[in-house]
mmCIF file as gemmi writes it, N, C-alpha and C atoms, coordinates in Angstrom:
data_model
loop_
_atom_site.group_PDB
_atom_site.id
_atom_site.type_symbol
_atom_site.label_atom_id
_atom_site.label_alt_id
_atom_site.label_comp_id
_atom_site.label_asym_id
_atom_site.label_entity_id
_atom_site.label_seq_id
_atom_site.pdbx_PDB_ins_code
_atom_site.Cartn_x
_atom_site.Cartn_y
_atom_site.Cartn_z
_atom_site.occupancy
_atom_site.B_iso_or_equiv
_atom_site.pdbx_formal_charge
_atom_site.auth_seq_id
_atom_site.auth_asym_id
_atom_site.pdbx_PDB_model_num
ATOM 1 N N . MET Axp A 1 ? 0.904 -1.43 -0.04 1 0 ? 1 A 1
ATOM 2 C CA . MET Axp A 1 ? 0.419 -0.522 0.242 1 0 ? 1 A 1
ATOM 3 C C . MET Axp A 1 ? 1.523 0.949 0.13 1 0 ? 1 A 1
ATOM 4 N N . SER Axp A 2 ? 0.514 2.216 -0.379 1 0 ? 2 A 1
ATOM 5 C CA . SER Axp A 2 ? 1.813 3.394 -0.622 1 0 ? 2 A 1
ATOM 6 C C . SER Axp A 2 ? 1.23 3.823 0.734 1 0 ? 2 A 1
ATOM 7 N N . ARG Axp A 3 ? 2.014 5.074 0.483 1 0 ? 3 A 1
ATOM 8 C CA . ARG Axp A 3 ? 1.643 6.607 1.96 1 0 ? 3 A 1
ATOM 9 C C . ARG Axp A 3 ? 1.487 7.371 1.425 1 0 ? 3 A 1
ATOM 10 N N . ILE Axp A 4 ? 0.729 8.013 1.603 1 0 ? 4 A 1
ATOM 11 C CA . ILE Axp A 4 ? 0.723 9.458 1.446 1 0 ? 4 A 1
ATOM 12 C C . ILE Axp A 4 ? 1.501 10.167 1.736 1 0 ? 4 A 1
ATOM 13 N N . HIS Axp A 5 ? 2.019 10.667 1.507 1 0 ? 5 A 1
ATOM 14 C CA . HIS Axp A 5 ? 2.893 12.056 2.361 1 0 ? 5 A 1
ATOM 15 C C . HIS Axp A 5 ? 2.488 13.482 2.078 1 0 ? 5 A 1
ATOM 16 N N . ARG Axp A 6 ? 3.284 13.687 3.58 1 0 ? 6 A 1
ATOM 17 C CA . ARG Axp A 6 ? 2.409 15.608 3.198 1 0 ? 6 A 1
ATOM 18 C C . ARG Axp A 6 ? 2.386 16.572 3.374 1 0 ? 6 A 1
ATOM 19 N N . ARG Axp A 7 ? 3.446 16.608 1.967 1 0 ? 7 A 1
ATOM 20 C CA . ARG Axp A 7 ? 3.87 17.234 0.962 1 0 ? 7 A 1
ATOM 21 C C . ARG Axp A 7 ? 2.518 16.897 0.344 1 0 ? 7 A 1
ATOM 22 N N . SER Axp A 8 ? 1.799 15.517 -0.393 1 0 ? 8 A 1
ATOM 23 C CA . SER Axp A 8 ? 0.607 16.755 -1.398 1 0 ? 8 A 1
ATOM 24 C C . SER Axp A 8 ? -0.632 16.28 -0.533 1 0 ? 8 A 1
ATOM 25 N N . ILE Axp A 9 ? -0.615 15.851 0.816 1 0 ? 9 A 1
ATOM 26 C CA . ILE Axp A 9 ? -1.722 16.419 1.002 1 0 ? 9 A 1
ATOM 27 C C . ILE Axp A 9 ? -1.251 18.197 1.632 1 0 ? 9 A 1
ATOM 28 N N . LEU Axp A 10 ? -1.121 18.68 1.856 1 0 ? 10 A 1
ATOM 29 C CA . LEU Axp A 10 ? -0.53 19.891 2.053 1 0 ? 10 A 1
ATOM 30 C C . LEU Axp A 10 ? -0.224 21.167 0.59 1 0 ? 10 A 1
ATOM 31 N N . ARG Axp A 11 ? -0.484 20.375 -0.465 1 0 ? 11 A 1
ATOM 32 C CA . ARG Axp A 11 ? -0.163 20.804 -1.982 1 0 ? 11 A 1
ATOM 33 C C . ARG Axp A 11 ? -2.01 20.665 -2.305 1 0 ? 11 A 1
ATOM 34 N N . ALA Axp A 12 ? -2.3 19.643 -1.662 1 0 ? 12 A 1
ATOM 35 C CA . ALA Axp A 12 ? -3.685 19.762 -2.502 1 0 ? 12 A 1
ATOM 36 C C . ALA Axp A 12 ? -4.301 20.795 -1.547 1 0 ? 12 A 1
ATOM 37 N N . LEU Axp A 13 ? -3.89 20.286 -0.154 1 0 ? 13 A 1
ATOM 38 C CA . LEU Axp A 13 ? -5.728 21.753 0.597 1 0 ? 13 A 1
ATOM 39 C C . LEU Axp A 13 ? -4.283 23.304 0.067 1 0 ? 13 A 1
ATOM 40 N N . ALA Axp A 14 ? -3.352 23.227 0.389 1 0 ? 14 A 1
ATOM 41 C CA . ALA Axp A 14 ? -3.189 24.893 -0.406 1 0 ? 14 A 1
ATOM 42 C C . ALA Axp A 14 ? -4.354 25.044 -2.195 1 0 ? 14 A 1
ATOM 43 N N . GLY Axp A 15 ? -4.425 24.073 -2.833 1 0 ? 15 A 1
ATOM 44 C CA . GLY Axp A 15 ? -5.019 24.054 -3.98 1 0 ? 15 A 1
ATOM 45 C C . GLY Axp A 15 ? -6.811 24.293 -3.808 1 0 ? 15 A 1
ATOM 46 N N . SER Axp A 16 ? -6.85 23.995 -3.305 1 0 ? 16 A 1
ATOM 47 C CA . SER Axp A 16 ? -8.43 24.245 -2.466 1 0 ? 16 A 1
ATOM 48 C C . SER Axp A 16 ? -8.519 25.665 -1.95 1 0 ? 16 A 1
ATOM 49 N N . ALA Axp A 17 ? -7.678 25.402 -1.274 1 0 ? 17 A 1
ATOM 50 C CA . ALA Axp A 17 ? -8.001 27.036 -0.732 1 0 ? 17 A 1
ATOM 51 C C . ALA Axp A 17 ? -7.634 28.166 -1.923 1 0 ? 17 A 1
ATOM 52 N N . LEU Axp A 18 ? -6.446 28.14 -2.813 1 0 ? 18 A 1
ATOM 53 C CA . LEU Axp A 18 ? -6.371 29.391 -4.067 1 0 ? 18 A 1
ATOM 54 C C . LEU Axp A 18 ? -7.78 28.377 -4.691 1 0 ? 18 A 1
ATOM 55 N N . ALA Axp A 19 ? -9.054 27.754 -4.72 1 0 ? 19 A 1
ATOM 56 C CA . ALA Axp A 19 ? -9.28 27.401 -5.934 1 0 ? 19 A 1
ATOM 57 C C . ALA Axp A 19 ? -10.902 27.822 -4.836 1 0 ? 19 A 1
ATOM 58 N N . ALA Axp A 20 ? -11.242 27.45 -3.614 1 0 ? 20 A 1
ATOM 59 C CA . ALA Axp A 20 ? -12.23 28.879 -3.416 1 0 ? 20 A 1
ATOM 60 C C . ALA Axp A 20 ? -13.201 29.763 -3.862 1 0 ? 20 A 1
ATOM 61 N N . PRO Axp A 21 ? -12.095 30.623 -3.76 1 0 ? 21 A 1
ATOM 62 C CA . PRO Axp A 21 ? -13.482 31.556 -4.105 1 0 ? 21 A 1
ATOM 63 C C . PRO Axp A 21 ? -13.398 32.197 -5.705 1 0 ? 21 A 1
ATOM 64 N N . LEU Axp A 22 ? -12.862 30.82 -6.752 1 0 ? 22 A 1
ATOM 65 C CA . LEU Axp A 22 ? -13.598 30.613 -6.89 1 0 ? 22 A 1
ATOM 66 C C . LEU Axp A 22 ? -14.572 30.63 -7.455 1 0 ? 22 A 1
ATOM 67 N N . ALA Axp A 23 ? -14.827 29.633 -6.409 1 0 ? 23 A 1
ATOM 68 C CA . ALA Axp A 23 ? -16.046 28.807 -6.395 1 0 ? 23 A 1
ATOM 69 C C . ALA Axp A 23 ? -17.633 29.243 -6.093 1 0 ? 23 A 1
ATOM 70 N N . GLY Axp A 24 ? -17.119 31.317 -6.486 1 0 ? 24 A 1
ATOM 71 C CA . GLY Axp A 24 ? -18.621 31.635 -5.593 1 0 ? 24 A 1
ATOM 72 C C . GLY Axp A 24 ? -19.047 32.473 -7.205 1 0 ? 24 A 1
ATOM 73 N N . LEU Axp A 25 ? -17.596 32.777 -8.475 1 0 ? 25 A 1
ATOM 74 C CA . LEU Axp A 25 ? -17.426 33.022 -9.745 1 0 ? 25 A 1
ATOM 75 C C . LEU Axp A 25 ? -18.269 32.468 -10.313 1 0 ? 25 A 1
ATOM 76 N N . PHE Axp A 26 ? -18.296 31.465 -10.345 1 0 ? 26 A 1
ATOM 77 C CA . PHE Axp A 26 ? -19.287 30.342 -10.82 1 0 ? 26 A 1
ATOM 78 C C . PHE Axp A 26 ? -21.22 29.672 -10.781 1 0 ? 26 A 1
ATOM 79 N N . ALA Axp A 27 ? -20.67 30.391 -9.54 1 0 ? 27 A 1
ATOM 80 C CA . ALA Axp A 27 ? -22.276 30.14 -9.568 1 0 ? 27 A 1
ATOM 81 C C . ALA Axp A 27 ? -22.387 31.607 -9.468 1 0 ? 27 A 1
ATOM 82 N N . LYS Axp A 28 ? -22.596 32.061 -9.226 1 0 ? 28 A 1
ATOM 83 C CA . LYS Axp A 28 ? -23.052 33.821 -9.725 1 0 ? 28 A 1
ATOM 84 C C . LYS Axp A 28 ? -23.12 33.364 -11.392 1 0 ? 28 A 1
ATOM 85 N N . SER Axp A 29 ? -21.753 32.534 -12.321 1 0 ? 29 A 1
ATOM 86 C CA . SER Axp A 29 ? -21.95 33.335 -13.653 1 0 ? 29 A 1
ATOM 87 C C . SER Axp A 29 ? -23.353 31.585 -13.471 1 0 ? 29 A 1
ATOM 88 N N . ALA Axp A 30 ? -23.646 30.977 -13.268 1 0 ? 30 A 1
ATOM 89 C CA . ALA Axp A 30 ? -24.012 29.452 -14.194 1 0 ? 30 A 1
ATOM 90 C C . ALA Axp A 30 ? -25.104 29.807 -13.367 1 0 ? 30 A 1
ATOM 91 N N . SER Axp A 31 ? -26.089 30.102 -12.667 1 0 ? 31 A 1
ATOM 92 C CA . SER Axp A 31 ? -27.211 30.814 -12.402 1 0 ? 31 A 1
ATOM 93 C C . SER Axp A 31 ? -27.895 31.179 -13.166 1 0 ? 31 A 1
ATOM 94 N N . ALA Axp A 32 ? -29.627 30.718 -13.608 1 0 ? 32 A 1
ATOM 95 C CA . ALA Axp A 32 ? -29.731 30.894 -14.099 1 0 ? 32 A 1
ATOM 96 C C . ALA Axp A 32 ? -31.066 32.291 -14.228 1 0 ? 32 A 1
ATOM 97 N N . GLY Axp A 33 ? -31.14 33.23 -14.679 1 0 ? 33 A 1
ATOM 98 C CA . GLY Axp A 33 ? -32.316 34.542 -14.985 1 0 ? 33 A 1
ATOM 99 C C . GLY Axp A 33 ? -33.376 34.062 -15.265 1 0 ? 33 A 1
ATOM 100 N N . PRO Axp A 34 ? -34.512 34.741 -14.644 1 0 ? 34 A 1
ATOM 101 C CA . PRO Axp A 34 ? -35.723 35.156 -15.128 1 0 ? 34 A 1
ATOM 102 C C . PRO Axp A 34 ? -36.135 34.66 -16.412 1 0 ? 34 A 1
ATOM 103 N N . GLY Axp A 35 ? -36.66 33.202 -16.372 1 0 ? 35 A 1
ATOM 104 C CA . GLY Axp A 35 ? -37.246 32.72 -17.571 1 0 ? 35 A 1
ATOM 105 C C . GLY Axp A 35 ? -35.938 32.432 -18.43 1 0 ? 35 A 1
ATOM 106 N N . GLN Axp A 36 ? -35.178 31.731 -17.582 1 0 ? 36 A 1
ATOM 107 C CA . GLN Axp A 36 ? -34.11 30.794 -18.45 1 0 ? 36 A 1
ATOM 108 C C . GLN Axp A 36 ? -33.639 29.389 -17.663 1 0 ? 36 A 1
ATOM 109 N N . ALA Axp A 37 ? -32.836 28.481 -18.744 1 0 ? 37 A 1
ATOM 110 C CA . ALA Axp A 37 ? -33.929 27.502 -17.604 1 0 ? 37 A 1
ATOM 111 C C . ALA Axp A 37 ? -31.787 27.354 -17.025 1 0 ? 37 A 1
ATOM 112 N N . ALA Axp A 38 ? -31.943 26.416 -15.783 1 0 ? 38 A 1
ATOM 113 C CA . ALA Axp A 38 ? -30.965 25.748 -14.709 1 0 ? 38 A 1
ATOM 114 C C . ALA Axp A 38 ? -29.485 25.468 -15.894 1 0 ? 38 A 1
ATOM 115 N N . ALA Axp A 39 ? -28.026 26.131 -14.921 1 0 ? 39 A 1
ATOM 116 C CA . ALA Axp A 39 ? -27.598 25.102 -15.78 1 0 ? 39 A 1
ATOM 117 C C . ALA Axp A 39 ? -27.242 23.561 -15.419 1 0 ? 39 A 1
ATOM 118 N N . LYS Axp A 40 ? -26.853 22.567 -16.321 1 0 ? 40 A 1
ATOM 119 C CA . LYS Axp A 40 ? -27.459 22.071 -15.937 1 0 ? 40 A 1
ATOM 120 C C . LYS Axp A 40 ? -26.564 20.819 -15.207 1 0 ? 40 A 1
ATOM 121 N N . ARG Axp A 41 ? -25.321 21.074 -16.097 1 0 ? 41 A 1
ATOM 122 C CA . ARG Axp A 41 ? -23.389 19.49 -15.903 1 0 ? 41 A 1
ATOM 123 C C . ARG Axp A 41 ? -22.488 20.965 -16.207 1 0 ? 41 A 1
ATOM 124 N N . LEU Axp A 42 ? -21.216 19.948 -15.465 1 0 ? 42 A 1
ATOM 125 C CA . LEU Axp A 42 ? -20.005 20.645 -14.335 1 0 ? 42 A 1
ATOM 126 C C . LEU Axp A 42 ? -18.659 19.011 -15.322 1 0 ? 42 A 1
ATOM 127 N N . ILE Axp A 43 ? -17.999 20.479 -15.725 1 0 ? 43 A 1
ATOM 128 C CA . ILE Axp A 43 ? -17.467 18.976 -16.164 1 0 ? 43 A 1
ATOM 129 C C . ILE Axp A 43 ? -15.924 18.758 -15.809 1 0 ? 43 A 1
ATOM 130 N N . VAL Axp A 44 ? -14.81 18.464 -14.962 1 0 ? 44 A 1
ATOM 131 C CA . VAL Axp A 44 ? -13.729 18.6 -14.006 1 0 ? 44 A 1
ATOM 132 C C . VAL Axp A 44 ? -12.92 17.976 -15.171 1 0 ? 44 A 1
ATOM 133 N N . PHE Axp A 45 ? -12.236 17.989 -15.532 1 0 ? 45 A 1
ATOM 134 C CA . PHE Axp A 45 ? -10.474 17.243 -15.785 1 0 ? 45 A 1
ATOM 135 C C . PHE Axp A 45 ? -9.747 17.704 -14.428 1 0 ? 45 A 1
ATOM 136 N N . TYR Axp A 46 ? -9.237 16.707 -13.51 1 0 ? 46 A 1
ATOM 137 C CA . TYR Axp A 46 ? -8.349 17.106 -12.808 1 0 ? 46 A 1
ATOM 138 C C . TYR Axp A 46 ? -6.85 15.966 -12.731 1 0 ? 46 A 1
ATOM 139 N N . PHE Axp A 47 ? -5.991 16.519 -13.096 1 0 ? 47 A 1
ATOM 140 C CA . PHE Axp A 47 ? -4.662 15.775 -12.234 1 0 ? 47 A 1
ATOM 141 C C . PHE Axp A 47 ? -3.761 16.052 -11.631 1 0 ? 47 A 1
ATOM 142 N N . PRO Axp A 48 ? -4.144 15.65 -11.158 1 0 ? 48 A 1
ATOM 143 C CA . PRO Axp A 48 ? -2.825 15.064 -9.497 1 0 ? 48 A 1
ATOM 144 C C . PRO Axp A 48 ? -2.085 14.442 -9.561 1 0 ? 48 A 1
ATOM 145 N N . ASP Axp A 49 ? -0.452 15.192 -9.385 1 0 ? 49 A 1
ATOM 146 C CA . ASP Axp A 49 ? 0.473 14.829 -9.49 1 0 ? 49 A 1
ATOM 147 C C . ASP Axp A 49 ? 1.407 14.525 -10.882 1 0 ? 49 A 1
ATOM 148 N N . GLY Axp A 50 ? 0.619 16 -11.37 1 0 ? 50 A 1
ATOM 149 C CA . GLY Axp A 50 ? 1.544 16.089 -12.924 1 0 ? 50 A 1
ATOM 150 C C . GLY Axp A 50 ? 1.446 14.697 -13.913 1 0 ? 50 A 1
ATOM 151 N N . VAL Axp A 51 ? 0.184 14.415 -13.411 1 0 ? 51 A 1
ATOM 152 C CA . VAL Axp A 51 ? -0.515 13.946 -14.867 1 0 ? 51 A 1
ATOM 153 C C . VAL Axp A 51 ? -1.296 14.167 -15.232 1 0 ? 51 A 1
ATOM 154 N N . PRO Axp A 52 ? -1.077 14.283 -16.522 1 0 ? 52 A 1
ATOM 155 C CA . PRO Axp A 52 ? -0.589 14.022 -18.088 1 0 ? 52 A 1
ATOM 156 C C . PRO Axp A 52 ? 0.712 13.796 -17.732 1 0 ? 52 A 1
ATOM 157 N N . SER Axp A 53 ? 1.598 13.298 -18.649 1 0 ? 53 A 1
ATOM 158 C CA . SER Axp A 53 ? 2.657 13.554 -19.018 1 0 ? 53 A 1
ATOM 159 C C . SER Axp A 53 ? 3.354 15.166 -20.177 1 0 ? 53 A 1
ATOM 160 N N . PRO Axp A 54 ? 4.849 15.336 -19.642 1 0 ? 54 A 1
ATOM 161 C CA . PRO Axp A 54 ? 4.64 16.195 -20.668 1 0 ? 54 A 1
ATOM 162 C C . PRO Axp A 54 ? 4.433 16.014 -21.809 1 0 ? 54 A 1
ATOM 163 N N . GLY Axp A 55 ? 4.92 14.881 -22.096 1 0 ? 55 A 1
ATOM 164 C CA . GLY Axp A 55 ? 4.505 14.647 -23.92 1 0 ? 55 A 1
ATOM 165 C C . GLY Axp A 55 ? 2.869 14.728 -23.907 1 0 ? 55 A 1
ATOM 166 N N . ALA Axp A 56 ? 2.265 14.512 -23.023 1 0 ? 56 A 1
ATOM 167 C CA . ALA Axp A 56 ? 0.504 14.476 -23.47 1 0 ? 56 A 1
ATOM 168 C C . ALA Axp A 56 ? -0.224 15.484 -23.42 1 0 ? 56 A 1
ATOM 169 N N . ARG Axp A 57 ? 0.484 16.584 -23.034 1 0 ? 57 A 1
ATOM 170 C CA . ARG Axp A 57 ? -0.148 17.647 -23.085 1 0 ? 57 A 1
ATOM 171 C C . ARG Axp A 57 ? -0.572 18.044 -24.6 1 0 ? 57 A 1
ATOM 172 N N . ASP Axp A 58 ? -0.264 17.979 -25.193 1 0 ? 58 A 1
ATOM 173 C CA . ASP Axp A 58 ? -1.06 18.305 -25.509 1 0 ? 58 A 1
ATOM 174 C C . ASP Axp A 58 ? -2.5 18.03 -26.414 1 0 ? 58 A 1
ATOM 175 N N . LEU Axp A 59 ? -2.607 16.324 -25.936 1 0 ? 59 A 1
ATOM 176 C CA . LEU Axp A 59 ? -3.725 15.74 -26.014 1 0 ? 59 A 1
ATOM 177 C C . LEU Axp A 59 ? -4.939 16.04 -25.049 1 0 ? 59 A 1
ATOM 178 N N . TRP Axp A 60 ? -4.484 17.12 -24.197 1 0 ? 60 A 1
ATOM 179 C CA . TRP Axp A 60 ? -5.601 16.913 -22.715 1 0 ? 60 A 1
ATOM 180 C C . TRP Axp A 60 ? -5.577 18.97 -22.678 1 0 ? 60 A 1
ATOM 181 N N . SER Axp A 61 ? -4.844 19.107 -23.504 1 0 ? 61 A 1
ATOM 182 C CA . SER Axp A 61 ? -5.137 21.037 -23.36 1 0 ? 61 A 1
ATOM 183 C C . SER Axp A 61 ? -5.019 21.202 -24.765 1 0 ? 61 A 1
ATOM 184 N N . PRO Axp A 62 ? -6.21 22.816 -25.25 1 0 ? 62 A 1
ATOM 185 C CA . PRO Axp A 62 ? -6.092 22.987 -26.56 1 0 ? 62 A 1
ATOM 186 C C . PRO Axp A 62 ? -4.605 24.016 -26.732 1 0 ? 62 A 1
ATOM 187 N N . ASN Axp A 63 ? -4.522 24.187 -27.5 1 0 ? 63 A 1
ATOM 188 C CA . ASN Axp A 63 ? -3.773 24.845 -28.143 1 0 ? 63 A 1
ATOM 189 C C . ASN Axp A 63 ? -3.751 26.327 -29.042 1 0 ? 63 A 1
ATOM 190 N N . GLY Axp A 64 ? -3.256 27.359 -29.613 1 0 ? 64 A 1
ATOM 191 C CA . GLY Axp A 64 ? -3.933 28.875 -29.813 1 0 ? 64 A 1
ATOM 192 C C . GLY Axp A 64 ? -4.067 29.168 -28.501 1 0 ? 64 A 1
ATOM 193 N N . SER Axp A 65 ? -5.069 30.669 -29.294 1 0 ? 65 A 1
ATOM 194 C CA . SER Axp A 65 ? -5.14 31.957 -28.29 1 0 ? 65 A 1
ATOM 195 C C . SER Axp A 65 ? -6.379 31.465 -27.439 1 0 ? 65 A 1
ATOM 196 N N . GLU Axp A 66 ? -6.846 32.644 -26.848 1 0 ? 66 A 1
ATOM 197 C CA . GLU Axp A 66 ? -8.035 32.706 -25.286 1 0 ? 66 A 1
ATOM 198 C C . GLU Axp A 66 ? -9.889 31.822 -26.721 1 0 ? 66 A 1
ATOM 199 N N . THR Axp A 67 ? -9.882 32.83 -27.481 1 0 ? 67 A 1
ATOM 200 C CA . THR Axp A 67 ? -10.844 32.493 -28.763 1 0 ? 67 A 1
ATOM 201 C C . THR Axp A 67 ? -10.91 32.151 -29.493 1 0 ? 67 A 1
ATOM 202 N N . SER Axp A 68 ? -9.481 31.568 -30.088 1 0 ? 68 A 1
ATOM 203 C CA . SER Axp A 68 ? -9.118 30.656 -31.13 1 0 ? 68 A 1
ATOM 204 C C . SER Axp A 68 ? -8.073 29.761 -31.03 1 0 ? 68 A 1
ATOM 205 N N . PHE Axp A 69 ? -9.533 28.542 -30.723 1 0 ? 69 A 1
ATOM 206 C CA . PHE Axp A 69 ? -8.456 27.878 -30.515 1 0 ? 69 A 1
ATOM 207 C C . PHE Axp A 69 ? -8.529 26.014 -31.044 1 0 ? 69 A 1
ATOM 208 N N . THR Axp A 70 ? -7.689 25.521 -30.97 1 0 ? 70 A 1
ATOM 209 C CA . THR Axp A 70 ? -8.046 23.898 -31.844 1 0 ? 70 A 1
ATOM 210 C C . THR Axp A 70 ? -8.284 23.024 -30.525 1 0 ? 70 A 1
ATOM 211 N N . LEU Axp A 71 ? -8.508 22.282 -30.203 1 0 ? 71 A 1
ATOM 212 C CA . LEU Axp A 71 ? -8.613 20.877 -29.022 1 0 ? 71 A 1
ATOM 213 C C . LEU Axp A 71 ? -8.297 19.938 -29.234 1 0 ? 71 A 1
ATOM 214 N N . GLY Axp A 72 ? -7.553 19.553 -27.892 1 0 ? 72 A 1
ATOM 215 C CA . GLY Axp A 72 ? -6.699 18.226 -28.109 1 0 ? 72 A 1
ATOM 216 C C . GLY Axp A 72 ? -8.046 16.97 -28.923 1 0 ? 72 A 1
ATOM 217 N N . GLU Axp A 73 ? -6.959 15.957 -28.654 1 0 ? 73 A 1
ATOM 218 C CA . GLU Axp A 73 ? -7.19 15.136 -29.105 1 0 ? 73 A 1
ATOM 219 C C . GLU Axp A 73 ? -8.016 14.253 -27.842 1 0 ? 73 A 1
ATOM 220 N N . CYS Axp A 74 ? -7.983 14.089 -26.56 1 0 ? 74 A 1
ATOM 221 C CA . CYS Axp A 74 ? -8.49 13.502 -26.031 1 0 ? 74 A 1
ATOM 222 C C . CYS Axp A 74 ? -9.681 14.891 -25.677 1 0 ? 74 A 1
ATOM 223 N N . LEU Axp A 75 ? -10.438 15.799 -26.045 1 0 ? 75 A 1
ATOM 224 C CA . LEU Axp A 75 ? -11.145 17.016 -26.594 1 0 ? 75 A 1
ATOM 225 C C . LEU Axp A 75 ? -11.946 16.758 -27.28 1 0 ? 75 A 1
ATOM 226 N N . LYS Axp A 76 ? -11.863 17.098 -28.136 1 0 ? 76 A 1
ATOM 227 C CA . LYS Axp A 76 ? -12.256 16.711 -29.656 1 0 ? 76 A 1
ATOM 228 C C . LYS Axp A 76 ? -13.944 16.244 -29.612 1 0 ? 76 A 1
ATOM 229 N N . PRO Axp A 77 ? -14.198 15.045 -28.092 1 0 ? 77 A 1
ATOM 230 C CA . PRO Axp A 77 ? -15.881 14.663 -28.17 1 0 ? 77 A 1
ATOM 231 C C . PRO Axp A 77 ? -15.944 16.309 -27.39 1 0 ? 77 A 1
ATOM 232 N N . LEU Axp A 78 ? -15.117 17.269 -26.973 1 0 ? 78 A 1
ATOM 233 C CA . LEU Axp A 78 ? -16.538 18.437 -26.7 1 0 ? 78 A 1
ATOM 234 C C . LEU Axp A 78 ? -16.789 19.928 -27.84 1 0 ? 78 A 1
ATOM 235 N N . GLU Axp A 79 ? -16.343 19.998 -29.262 1 0 ? 79 A 1
ATOM 236 C CA . GLU Axp A 79 ? -16.326 20.1 -30.49 1 0 ? 79 A 1
ATOM 237 C C . GLU Axp A 79 ? -17.394 21.274 -30.62 1 0 ? 79 A 1
ATOM 238 N N . PRO Axp A 80 ? -18.848 20.359 -29.915 1 0 ? 80 A 1
ATOM 239 C CA . PRO Axp A 80 ? -20.066 21.212 -30.753 1 0 ? 80 A 1
ATOM 240 C C . PRO Axp A 80 ? -20.057 22.431 -28.802 1 0 ? 80 A 1
ATOM 241 N N . TRP Axp A 81 ? -19.686 22.079 -28.104 1 0 ? 81 A 1
ATOM 242 C CA . TRP Axp A 81 ? -19.495 22.435 -27.084 1 0 ? 81 A 1
ATOM 243 C C . TRP Axp A 81 ? -18.731 23.431 -27.095 1 0 ? 81 A 1
ATOM 244 N N . ARG Axp A 82 ? -17.626 23.484 -27.855 1 0 ? 82 A 1
ATOM 245 C CA . ARG Axp A 82 ? -16.596 24.926 -27.468 1 0 ? 82 A 1
ATOM 246 C C . ARG Axp A 82 ? -16.844 26.024 -27.242 1 0 ? 82 A 1
ATOM 247 N N . ASN Axp A 83 ? -17.62 26.224 -27.876 1 0 ? 83 A 1
ATOM 248 C CA . ASN Axp A 83 ? -17.911 28.068 -27.586 1 0 ? 83 A 1
ATOM 249 C C . ASN Axp A 83 ? -18.278 27.923 -25.571 1 0 ? 83 A 1
ATOM 250 N N . ARG Axp A 84 ? -18.5 27.197 -25.511 1 0 ? 84 A 1
ATOM 251 C CA . ARG Axp A 84 ? -19.538 27.078 -23.798 1 0 ? 84 A 1
ATOM 252 C C . ARG Axp A 84 ? -17.595 26.708 -22.056 1 0 ? 84 A 1
ATOM 253 N N . CYS Axp A 85 ? -16.549 25.855 -22.769 1 0 ? 85 A 1
ATOM 254 C CA . CYS Axp A 85 ? -15.984 25.563 -22.651 1 0 ? 85 A 1
ATOM 255 C C . CYS Axp A 85 ? -15.003 26.855 -22.028 1 0 ? 85 A 1
ATOM 256 N N . ALA Axp A 86 ? -13.884 26.244 -20.728 1 0 ? 86 A 1
ATOM 257 C CA . ALA Axp A 86 ? -13.128 26.842 -19.612 1 0 ? 86 A 1
ATOM 258 C C . ALA Axp A 86 ? -12.113 25.746 -19.845 1 0 ? 86 A 1
ATOM 259 N N . PHE Axp A 87 ? -10.681 26.597 -19.711 1 0 ? 87 A 1
ATOM 260 C CA . PHE Axp A 87 ? -9.985 25.585 -19.6 1 0 ? 87 A 1
ATOM 261 C C . PHE Axp A 87 ? -8.732 26.328 -18.69 1 0 ? 87 A 1
ATOM 262 N N . PHE Axp A 88 ? -8.012 25.642 -17.619 1 0 ? 88 A 1
ATOM 263 C CA . PHE Axp A 88 ? -7.544 26.701 -17.085 1 0 ? 88 A 1
ATOM 264 C C . PHE Axp A 88 ? -5.931 25.26 -16.456 1 0 ? 88 A 1
ATOM 265 N N . ARG Axp A 89 ? -4.934 25.856 -16.482 1 0 ? 89 A 1
ATOM 266 C CA . ARG Axp A 89 ? -3.51 24.711 -16.874 1 0 ? 89 A 1
ATOM 267 C C . ARG Axp A 89 ? -3.229 25.751 -15.617 1 0 ? 89 A 1
ATOM 268 N N . GLY Axp A 90 ? -2.241 24.943 -14.087 1 0 ? 90 A 1
ATOM 269 C CA . GLY Axp A 90 ? -1.239 25.816 -13.706 1 0 ? 90 A 1
ATOM 270 C C . GLY Axp A 90 ? -0.913 24.546 -12.404 1 0 ? 90 A 1
């Protein structure tokens, strides 16, 4: 059985603490206005501990600018919704 190291836990907690304020921003933008249907789905890809490998980064992340980009091989199924997707890396 593999051990969980303290640094891994601290890194995950720090990431959660940094992401927590963003949750309110997404909730406000996802809320429906009068006469609109509520947002129904959220898809999150999380790669812990450096996965995917640096050679596979192009498969899982879009290439190009913020508005003009091409989706990687693994993201091709999201093509119909590309204008409604937000991609973060870091």
